N, C-alpha and C positions, 0 to 999 in steps of 0.2 A: 411529639412530646406528649405525654401525659397531661389530662387535663387539671390534674392537680398540683402542676408544677408552679400555678402562680398562688393556691391557696395560701401557702406558705407567707405571702407577702402582707406586709403591714405598713401603714403610713408612720413615717418619722419624721418630727420637726427640728431642722438646723438653722443656723442662721442664714444659708444660703437659700432656704425653702422647705417646703415640705415634699418628700420622695416615698413612694410606694415601693418598698424593699423588701427582698428575701433578708430575715435577720443573719442567715449564718453565710451571707454571701461575702467576699473579698470588699467588693463595693460599701457594703453596710457596714462593715467592721470598721474600714478607715473613716465613713461617713460620721459615726458617732466616736472616734478617737480624739483626742487631746490636739493632733496634729490637722484633722479633718482631710477629705478627700481632696487631694491634689491643689492647694492653695494658691500654688505658684499659678496655675492655668487661670485660677480668677483673677490675682493680679494682673495678667496679661488682659483680659477682658475690660476691668476695668480702665486700663491705661490707653486700650484703643477704641473703646464703645463710647459714646455719647447718645442721649435722647434723640430718637430721630435716626438713629444708624441701623445699618445690616449687618446682620452676623451668619454666616454660613458653616454650619456644624458636620463635617464631615467622618461619620462614624460618629455617629450621637449617642450610640449604643443606650444606656436608661435614660438621657436626656439631662443628668446634672448640669451640664455646661449649657445645654441650651435653656433651661429655666432662669439660671443666672444671666445669659446674655439678653433674653427676653424683658428681664425686670430691669436690666440697664437701658437697653434701646427704647422700652416704654412703647405706648399704645402708636405712638407715630413713628416707630421704628419697625424692621423686619427681620424676621429669625426664619431661615429655612434649617430642619433638620433632618439629615440623611443619614438613614439606618435600613439594612437590608434583612435583619434579621426578623421573622414573621414572629416570635415569641415576643418583641420588645415592642411592637406597634401598639398594643393594649395598655403596656407599662407606661412608654412615653405620654400618650393620651392622658392617662389616669394622673400622672405628673403634672400636664398642663392643666388639667383639670382641678387638681388639689392645689395649684397656685393661682387659679382664676386666669390664666394667660390665654390671651386671644390673637396675637399678633405671630402666632407661629405655625408654618406650615410644614407637615409630616410628609417626607418623602421616602418610599421605600424602595432602594435602590443601592448596590454596590456602583462603588466608581473604578475606572481604569481608562485604557487608551482607546478602547473603542465599546460601542453599544452592542447590546445583545442580551446573553443570559448566562449564567454561569452557575458553578456549583459552590456555595457555601460552606465551608466546614464549620460545624457547630460543637463549641467548647460545653462543658458542663456549667447547669445554670448556676453556680456558685462564683463562676468567673466568666461572665458572659462577654467581656472585652477581649478575650482572645480568639474569639472566633474570626477567620479569616478567609479569603479564597483560596488560600493555600494550606495544606493540613502542615499544622507545626508540630504533631506529634508523630512518633513511630508507628502506635497504634491506631487502629480505624477509629472514627468519630462519626456521630450522626452527621446528613448533610440535606440542604435542601436546595431547589433551583430557584436562583431570584434574577432579576432584571438587572442590568449594567448599563451605565450611562458615562460618557465622559463628564469631566468638569464643565466643559462649555456646554454641554448639552444640558445639564442638569441646570445652568443658570438661565440658557436661553429658552426653556421649557418654563420655567417659573419667573420671567420677565425681570430678571434681576440684572442692572444693567452696571451697578458699582457695589463691590464688597468692601465695607470697613476693615472688617476681620474674619479671615477663614481660619476654623480649626480641622486639623486633619488628624485622625489618629485611624490609620484602617492595615495594620497589621504586614508590613512589606508591602503592599501595594501601591503605597505613597509612589513608590518609582514610577508604574504605570499612569496612575493618576496626574504626575506633575509632567514626565518626558514625554507622556500623549498630549499637553496642554500647550504647547509651544506657541501655536496661534493665540490663545486666550491670555498667556502670560504676556505677550507682546503688546496687547490691547492695554495692558495697565487696570483691568476692570477688579484687581484684585489689590488693594492697597497693603494689606499685612497678611501674613499666613503664619500660624502657630504651627510647627509640623512635628510631632512625633514619629521620629526615625526608628525602624528597625533594622537595623544593618546585618545582623544574623539570618534576618528569614530573608533579605533579599538575595546577601551571598549564596544562600543554600539555594536557590533558584537560579544561579548564575549571573545576578544583576549587580552592578558596581553602584554603591550608595553616593559615591563622589559625582556621579554623574547629573544626581539632584541639585547638588552645588552648583554646577557649572551651568546647569540649565537657569537655574536662579540669579546668578550673577549676570549670566549672559542678557538678561531682560530686565536688569536694573535695580534688582532686589540686594539687599544687605543686610547682615545679621545687626540686630538690634542689642547692642551688649550691655543695656539697661533694663530690658525687659527680663523677668524670671524665667521665662521659657526660651526654648530654640525659637526664635520669633526672626521671620524675615520680613523686610518694609522695604517699599519704594520712597 
């Protein structure tokens, strides 16, 4: 990507913190709107996280929910921000710096059902959140090789025994991440999972979204009807 890609970014202060954004991106436009950026997920963070807690952000994108969670769990808590896009590593670090946060570990990795390496299909910089391991467009987009790990591998690698809340938004590969994590789910290391589903992307690859629900139910998870997002808890 050209080096000028981030030059347009500027710091914007909102209720949730200060963020280094591309002002013409979908994220920035929503961030400063009257509605804000995905306030429902913010509600889920406040419902499930407390000072001293642990949050794992799978598909952290630019770190918006990472920052919110970090502030909630405080210095005695822990946050893992897992994001494969090379162009966003500096953005996330800048957002942590702008908010004075030191309890976050940034992990550059995609998550699937087996470790290794994969091609990440890169969306335009105005919508970094639609980047994924599968190509969602009919036209070719840039791609980059990224490391891949399993959910268990990520947690084990960083010594995380218990997760109070995990957020997962990985553009259809929630199928592989969760169906490939049955041993982990069985151990109840993840108390609650805020899951962004992409059924059309899964079906395009021949995967049945219903399988995720059956796996979660099998290991004692049920939907929290009071949560403002698609939330599965034990």
